[in-house]
C-alpha positions as CSV (number, residue, x, y, z in Angstrom):
1,M,-0.1,-24.3,-8.1
2,M,-1.9,-27.0,-6.3
3,Q,-5.3,-26.3,-5.1
4,D,-6.2,-26.3,-1.4
5,T,-8.1,-29.3,0.2
6,A,-11.6,-28.1,1.0
7,I,-11.9,-26.7,4.5
8,P,-14.9,-25.5,6.3
9,T,-15.2,-21.6,5.5
10,L,-14.7,-20.4,9.3
11,T,-13.9,-22.0,12.6
12,T,-15.7,-19.1,14.4
13,A,-19.1,-17.5,13.6
14,P,-18.1,-13.8,13.3
15,S,-20.8,-10.7,13.8
16,K,-21.6,-9.2,10.6
17,K,-21.7,-5.8,12.0
18,G,-18.5,-3.6,11.8
19,G,-16.4,-2.3,14.4
20,L,-13.1,-3.1,15.8
21,K,-14.3,-5.8,18.5
22,S,-16.2,-7.8,15.8
23,L,-13.0,-7.8,13.5
24,W,-10.8,-9.0,16.3
25,N,-13.2,-11.5,17.3
26,H,-13.1,-12.8,13.4
27,R,-10.4,-15.6,13.9
28,S,-9.5,-15.9,10.2
29,F,-9.2,-12.0,9.9
30,R,-7.0,-11.7,13.2
31,Q,-4.6,-14.2,11.7
32,I,-4.4,-12.3,8.3
33,L,-3.8,-9.3,10.3
34,I,-1.0,-10.6,12.5
35,S,0.6,-12.1,9.4
36,R,0.6,-8.9,7.6
37,V,2.0,-7.0,10.7
38,L,4.9,-9.6,10.8
39,S,5.6,-9.1,6.9
40,N,5.3,-5.2,7.0
41,F,7.8,-4.9,10.0
42,G,10.3,-7.4,8.4
43,D,10.0,-5.4,5.0
44,S,10.2,-1.9,6.8
45,V,13.8,-3.2,8.3
46,D,14.6,-4.7,4.8
47,V,14.0,-1.2,3.1
48,I,16.6,0.6,5.5
49,A,19.1,-2.5,5.0
50,Y,18.7,-2.2,1.3
51,S,19.5,1.4,1.4
52,W,22.3,1.3,3.6
53,L,23.8,-1.6,1.4
54,V,23.5,0.6,-1.7
55,Y,25.3,3.3,0.2
56,L,28.0,1.3,1.3
57,L,28.7,-0.3,-2.0
58,T,28.7,2.9,-4.2
59,G,28.0,6.0,-2.0
60,S,25.6,7.2,-4.6
61,K,22.3,8.7,-3.8
62,L,21.2,8.7,-7.4
63,L,21.9,5.1,-7.5
64,M,19.7,4.6,-4.4
65,G,16.8,6.2,-6.2
66,T,17.3,4.3,-9.3
67,L,17.2,1.1,-7.3
68,F,13.8,1.7,-5.9
69,A,12.5,3.2,-9.2
70,V,13.5,0.1,-11.2
71,G,12.4,-2.0,-8.4
72,T,8.7,-1.0,-9.0
73,L,8.7,-1.7,-12.8
74,P,7.8,-5.3,-12.7
75,T,4.8,-4.9,-10.4
76,I,3.7,-2.2,-12.8
77,V,4.4,-4.2,-15.9
78,L,3.2,-7.7,-14.7
79,G,0.2,-6.1,-12.8
80,V,-2.2,-6.1,-15.6
81,F,-1.4,-9.8,-16.6
82,A,-1.0,-11.2,-13.0
83,G,-4.6,-11.0,-12.1
84,V,-5.6,-13.8,-14.7
85,W,-3.4,-16.2,-12.6
86,V,-4.5,-14.9,-9.3
87,D,-8.2,-15.5,-10.3
88,R,-7.3,-19.1,-11.0
89,W,-5.2,-19.9,-8.2
90,S,-6.2,-20.3,-4.3
91,K,-5.6,-17.0,-2.7
92,K,-4.6,-18.4,0.3
93,R,-1.8,-20.7,-1.4
94,T,-0.6,-17.7,-3.5
95,A,-0.3,-15.4,-0.5
96,I,1.8,-18.3,1.3
97,V,3.9,-19.0,-1.5
98,S,4.5,-15.5,-2.3
99,A,5.7,-15.0,1.2
100,V,8.0,-17.9,1.0
101,I,9.4,-16.8,-2.2
102,R,10.2,-13.4,-0.7
103,G,11.7,-14.9,2.1
104,A,14.2,-16.9,-0.1
105,I,15.0,-14.0,-2.0
106,V,16.0,-11.9,0.9
107,A,18.0,-14.8,2.3
108,G,19.9,-14.8,-1.0
109,T,20.5,-11.2,-0.4
110,A,22.0,-11.9,3.2
111,L,24.0,-14.9,1.8
112,L,25.7,-12.9,-0.9
113,Y,26.3,-10.0,1.6
114,I,27.8,-12.4,4.3
115,S,30.0,-14.2,1.7
116,G,31.3,-10.8,0.5
117,T,30.5,-11.5,-3.2
118,I,27.4,-9.2,-3.4
119,E,27.6,-6.5,-6.2
120,V,25.3,-3.6,-7.2
121,W,23.7,-5.6,-10.1
122,H,22.6,-8.3,-7.7
123,L,20.7,-5.9,-5.8
124,F,18.7,-4.7,-9.0
125,V,17.9,-8.3,-9.9
126,L,16.9,-9.1,-6.5
127,S,14.8,-6.0,-6.1
128,M,12.9,-6.7,-9.4
129,L,12.3,-10.1,-8.3
130,L,10.5,-9.1,-5.0
131,S,8.6,-6.6,-7.2
132,S,7.5,-9.3,-9.6
133,V,6.4,-11.5,-6.5
134,A,4.4,-8.3,-5.2
135,A,2.5,-8.3,-8.5
136,F,0.8,-11.7,-7.4
137,S,0.6,-11.3,-3.7
138,N,-1.1,-7.9,-3.5
139,P,-4.2,-8.6,-5.7
140,A,-4.5,-12.1,-4.1
141,M,-4.8,-10.5,-0.5
142,M,-7.2,-8.1,-1.8
143,S,-9.0,-11.0,-3.4
144,W,-9.1,-13.0,-0.3
145,L,-10.7,-10.8,2.3
146,P,-13.9,-10.5,0.8
147,Q,-14.2,-14.1,0.9
148,L,-13.9,-14.2,4.5
149,L,-15.6,-10.9,5.7
150,S,-19.2,-10.0,5.2
151,K,-20.1,-6.8,3.4
152,E,-20.3,-4.5,6.5
153,Q,-16.9,-5.7,7.5
154,I,-14.7,-4.9,4.5
155,M,-14.3,-1.3,4.5
156,P,-13.8,-1.5,8.5
157,G,-11.5,-4.4,8.0
158,N,-9.6,-3.1,5.1
159,S,-8.8,0.2,7.2
160,L,-7.8,-1.7,10.3
161,M,-5.3,-3.6,8.2
162,A,-3.8,-0.5,6.8
163,S,-3.4,1.1,10.1
164,A,-1.9,-2.1,11.6
165,A,0.7,-2.4,8.6
166,Q,1.4,1.4,8.9
167,T,2.3,0.7,12.9
168,A,4.3,-2.1,11.9
169,R,6.4,0.2,9.3
170,L,6.7,2.9,11.8
171,G,7.9,0.4,14.4
172,G,10.2,-1.1,11.7
173,F,11.8,2.2,10.6
174,A,12.4,3.4,14.2
175,L,14.3,0.1,15.1
176,S,16.2,-0.6,12.0
177,G,19.0,1.5,12.6
178,A,19.6,0.2,16.1
179,L,19.1,-3.2,14.8
180,I,21.9,-2.7,11.9
181,A,24.1,-1.4,14.3
182,W,23.7,-4.4,16.7
183,V,23.4,-7.3,14.4
184,G,24.8,-5.9,11.2
185,L,23.1,-6.2,7.6
186,G,23.3,-10.0,7.6
187,G,21.2,-10.0,10.8
188,A,18.9,-7.4,9.4
189,F,18.2,-9.4,6.4
190,G,17.8,-12.5,8.6
191,L,15.2,-11.0,10.8
192,N,12.9,-10.1,7.5
193,V,13.6,-13.8,6.6
194,L,12.3,-14.8,9.8
195,M,9.1,-12.4,9.8
196,L,8.2,-13.5,6.2
197,L,8.3,-17.2,7.3
198,L,6.2,-16.5,10.5
199,S,3.7,-14.6,8.2
200,A,3.5,-17.6,5.8
201,W,3.1,-20.0,9.0
202,V,0.1,-17.8,10.6
203,L,-1.6,-17.9,7.2
204,L,-1.5,-21.7,7.0
205,V,-3.8,-22.0,9.7
206,V,-6.4,-19.7,8.2
207,P,-9.3,-21.6,6.9
208,S,-9.7,-21.4,3.1
209,P,-13.2,-20.5,1.9
210,R,-15.0,-22.9,-0.3
211,S,-15.1,-20.4,-3.1
212,D,-11.2,-20.7,-3.0
213,Q,-11.3,-24.3,-4.1
214,E,-13.6,-23.9,-7.2
215,K,-11.0,-22.7,-9.6
216,A,-10.6,-23.1,-13.0
217,S,-8.5,-26.2,-14.0
218,G,-6.4,-27.3,-17.0
219,N,-3.7,-25.8,-18.8
220,L,-3.9,-22.1,-19.7
221,S,-3.1,-21.4,-23.3
222,A,-2.1,-18.2,-24.8
223,S,-5.7,-17.9,-26.3
224,R,-7.3,-18.7,-23.1
225,F,-5.1,-16.3,-21.3
226,G,-6.0,-13.6,-23.7
227,Q,-9.7,-14.3,-23.4
228,E,-9.6,-14.2,-19.7
229,L,-7.6,-10.8,-19.6
230,L,-10.0,-9.1,-22.1
231,S,-13.0,-10.5,-20.0
232,G,-11.7,-8.7,-17.0
233,F,-11.2,-5.5,-19.1
234,S,-14.6,-6.0,-20.8
235,Y,-16.5,-6.2,-17.4
236,L,-14.4,-3.1,-16.0
237,I,-15.3,-0.9,-19.0
238,H,-19.1,-1.3,-18.6
239,Q,-19.0,-0.6,-14.8
240,K,-18.6,3.3,-14.9
241,M,-18.9,3.7,-11.1
242,L,-16.0,1.1,-10.5
243,L,-14.1,3.1,-13.2
244,L,-14.6,6.1,-11.3
245,I,-13.8,4.8,-8.1
246,I,-10.3,3.5,-9.4
247,G,-9.7,6.8,-11.1
248,L,-10.3,8.8,-8.1
249,A,-8.0,6.2,-6.2
250,T,-5.3,6.7,-8.8
251,F,-5.6,10.5,-8.9
252,L,-4.9,10.2,-4.9
253,N,-1.7,8.5,-5.3
254,F,-0.9,11.2,-8.2
255,A,-1.7,14.0,-5.7
256,V,0.2,12.6,-2.8
257,S,3.5,11.6,-4.6
258,P,4.6,15.3,-4.9
259,I,4.4,15.7,-1.3
260,E,6.8,12.9,-0.8
261,A,8.9,13.6,-3.6
262,L,9.4,17.5,-2.6
263,E,9.6,16.6,1.1
264,A,13.3,17.1,1.4
265,A,13.0,20.4,-0.4
266,Y,10.3,21.6,1.7
267,V,12.3,20.7,4.9
268,G,15.5,22.3,3.5
269,E,14.3,25.4,1.6
270,L,11.3,26.4,3.5
271,L,11.5,25.1,6.9
272,E,15.3,25.6,6.9
273,Q,15.9,22.6,9.0
274,G,17.9,19.2,8.8
275,P,16.9,15.5,8.4
276,S,15.7,15.3,11.8
277,A,12.8,17.4,10.5
278,L,12.1,14.8,7.7
279,S,11.5,12.1,10.4
280,A,9.2,14.2,12.0
281,L,7.0,14.9,9.1
282,S,7.0,11.2,8.1
283,I,6.0,10.2,11.6
284,G,3.1,12.5,11.4
285,M,2.0,11.3,8.2
286,A,2.1,7.8,9.6
287,V,0.4,8.6,12.8
288,G,-2.3,10.2,10.8
289,M,-2.9,7.0,8.7
290,I,-3.1,5.0,11.9
291,I,-5.6,7.0,13.4
292,G,-7.7,7.2,10.1
293,G,-7.6,3.4,10.1
294,L,-8.6,3.0,13.6
295,I,-11.7,5.3,13.2
296,L,-12.6,3.8,10.1
297,G,-12.3,0.4,11.8
298,Q,-14.8,1.4,14.4
299,I,-17.4,3.6,12.3
300,G,-16.4,3.0,8.7
301,S,-19.4,0.7,8.1
302,S,-22.1,3.2,9.2
303,V,-20.9,6.1,7.2
304,R,-21.5,6.6,3.4
305,K,-18.2,5.9,1.4
306,G,-19.0,9.1,-0.6
307,T,-19.1,11.0,2.6
308,L,-15.8,9.7,3.8
309,M,-14.3,10.6,0.2
310,I,-15.6,13.9,0.3
311,A,-14.0,14.6,3.8
312,G,-10.9,13.1,2.6
313,F,-10.2,15.2,-0.1
314,V,-11.5,18.2,1.6
315,I,-8.9,17.6,4.7
316,M,-6.1,16.7,2.1
317,G,-6.6,20.0,0.2
318,I,-6.7,22.1,3.4
319,S,-3.4,20.3,4.8
320,I,-1.7,20.8,1.3
321,G,-2.8,24.3,0.9
322,L,-1.4,25.3,4.5
323,M,1.9,23.8,3.7
324,P,3.5,27.4,3.0
325,L,2.5,28.9,6.7
326,P,4.8,27.0,8.9
327,P,7.9,28.2,7.3
328,L,6.5,32.0,8.4
329,I,6.7,31.0,11.9
330,Q,9.9,32.5,13.8
331,S,10.4,29.7,16.3
332,P,11.7,26.3,14.3
333,Q,10.1,24.1,16.9
334,I,6.6,25.5,16.5
335,A,7.2,25.4,12.7
336,L,8.1,22.0,12.7
337,I,5.0,20.9,15.0
338,F,2.8,22.8,12.8
339,A,4.2,21.1,9.8
340,A,3.9,17.7,11.2
341,G,0.4,18.4,12.2
342,L,-0.3,19.2,8.5
343,Y,1.3,15.8,7.7
344,L,-0.9,13.9,10.3
345,L,-4.0,15.3,8.6
346,L,-2.7,14.3,5.4
347,G,-2.2,10.9,6.6
348,L,-5.5,11.2,8.0
349,S,-7.0,12.3,4.6
350,I,-5.2,9.3,2.6
351,N,-7.0,6.7,4.7
352,L,-10.5,8.4,4.5
353,I,-10.0,8.3,0.7
354,A,-8.1,5.0,0.0
355,S,-10.3,2.7,2.5
356,P,-13.7,3.6,0.8
357,A,-12.3,3.3,-2.6
358,T,-10.6,-0.1,-2.0
359,A,-13.5,-1.6,-0.2
360,Y,-16.0,-0.5,-3.0
361,V,-13.8,-2.4,-5.5
362,M,-13.6,-5.4,-3.2
363,E,-17.5,-5.4,-2.6
364,E,-18.8,-4.7,-6.1
365,T,-16.4,-7.0,-8.2
366,P,-17.5,-10.6,-8.8
367,P,-15.1,-13.1,-6.9
368,Q,-14.1,-14.5,-10.1
369,L,-13.0,-11.3,-11.7
370,L,-11.4,-9.9,-8.6
371,G,-8.0,-10.7,-9.2
372,R,-7.9,-9.1,-12.5
373,V,-9.8,-5.8,-11.4
374,A,-7.4,-5.7,-8.2
375,S,-4.5,-6.0,-10.4
376,L,-5.4,-3.3,-12.6
377,F,-6.3,-1.1,-9.4
378,N,-2.9,-1.7,-8.0
379,T,-1.2,-1.2,-10.9
380,L,-2.8,2.1,-11.9
381,C,-2.4,3.3,-8.2
382,L,1.4,2.3,-8.4
383,A,2.2,3.7,-11.6
384,A,0.7,7.2,-10.6
385,F,3.5,7.8,-7.9
386,P,6.5,8.0,-10.5
387,I,4.4,10.0,-12.6
388,G,3.5,12.5,-10.1
389,S,6.9,12.6,-8.7
390,A,8.3,13.3,-12.1
391,L,5.8,16.3,-13.3
392,S,6.3,17.7,-9.8
393,G,9.9,17.7,-9.8
394,A,10.1,19.2,-13.4
395,L,7.5,21.9,-12.2
396,A,9.5,22.7,-9.0
397,E,12.4,23.8,-11.3
398,Q,10.5,26.3,-12.8
399,I,8.3,28.1,-9.9
400,Q,8.8,28.4,-6.2
401,L,7.5,25.8,-3.7
402,S,4.8,27.8,-1.9
403,P,2.8,28.4,-4.9
404,L,3.3,24.7,-6.0
405,Y,1.6,23.7,-2.9
406,L,-1.3,26.2,-3.8
407,I,-1.7,24.5,-7.2
408,M,-1.7,20.9,-5.5
409,C,-4.3,22.2,-3.3
410,G,-6.6,23.1,-6.1
411,L,-6.0,20.0,-8.1
412,V,-6.7,18.1,-5.0
413,L,-10.1,19.7,-4.6
414,I,-11.2,18.8,-7.9
415,P,-12.3,15.3,-7.1
416,T,-14.3,17.1,-4.2
417,V,-16.4,18.8,-6.9
418,V,-16.8,15.5,-9.1
419,I,-18.2,13.4,-6.0
420,V,-20.5,16.2,-5.0
421,M,-21.9,16.5,-8.6
422,T,-22.2,12.9,-9.0
423,P,-25.3,11.9,-6.9
424,K,-24.6,8.1,-7.0
425,L,-21.2,8.6,-5.8
426,R,-21.9,11.3,-3.3
427,T,-24.6,8.8,-1.6
428,L,-22.3,5.7,-2.3
429,K,-22.9,3.3,0.7
């Protein structure tokens, strides 16, 4: 990748204070936020389109699940190594090129579908290619924000970014069915291509920080690659607080994955309702994450990270522990509203934990190592999902769902004890 020509760091002088107004007035952040909204909206439409295409080609629910499971493997496998290149490349250029490559891959999917030549194996290959690009784009974006925002703005900015992305996904999921019915699968894929290219175009006008220009030059030999990779691990091993925060974030994903994996069983076996209830619960969680992002975007910089994480794990434990109660209510409508409310609290708790953890990694890691640390952070969090889902599925075959939710409640409360018993973590700012 070529390096960007040096550009002044900012076109505006944003306030260093947190808060939604300050962040929105930050031109560079606003442009990145818009870019993320565009790409996430397109991706959510793409997820539904891919699912429907697999169903049309095979009619196999198992194959649908297998496709998305296999699709995550490149991100997990490449994630540990991708950070070495991310630390050497311009974050802006990496994000832009990633969006363009993703657009080309989706365009290829659309062409194969329109020409009538697409086969199932194409979808597996294309899905793995998209996942491979994500192994570079995600840590690049995570490394870019600290170069643009002040330390006080990082957590509110990260929270607002997550909230906006979740809102875009929710809108995409809501409109995707009607969109596919109107313009067909080819049109849906085409919309995602357009959204990705627009997101790349928006990023083009974001000024590049001068620190993004001072990258390592020269060829990256195998020995040099190994040295840089090990230097990232060596740094992380000696940062106990950073390791603990990454461990808590990984545990968060491990704890949440059973909720998603068992959601259909919860609706069918305990609530005794149909697929529409699944949508209600998913919307509840998404709304909770959006609310959490907006709250942290406004007040996140003035509250201790340790306090936010304690509150997050407590709320999560309570919401999971109360899951067996809605099925006891005789009215199906009230039971569903109760369950959706618990999912809303669950979504809120996720943001209260994830945003401070991510912000701490971004704040405390040296810029020259953030790509490697961010890659490992993303890889561990992503790998926790299939592990937690598989274990919960196996356990659900042995015991009933209601006791299983109580067990998960107890597990989620363990990090609360760890944080409270660790003074440096409890008082973390």
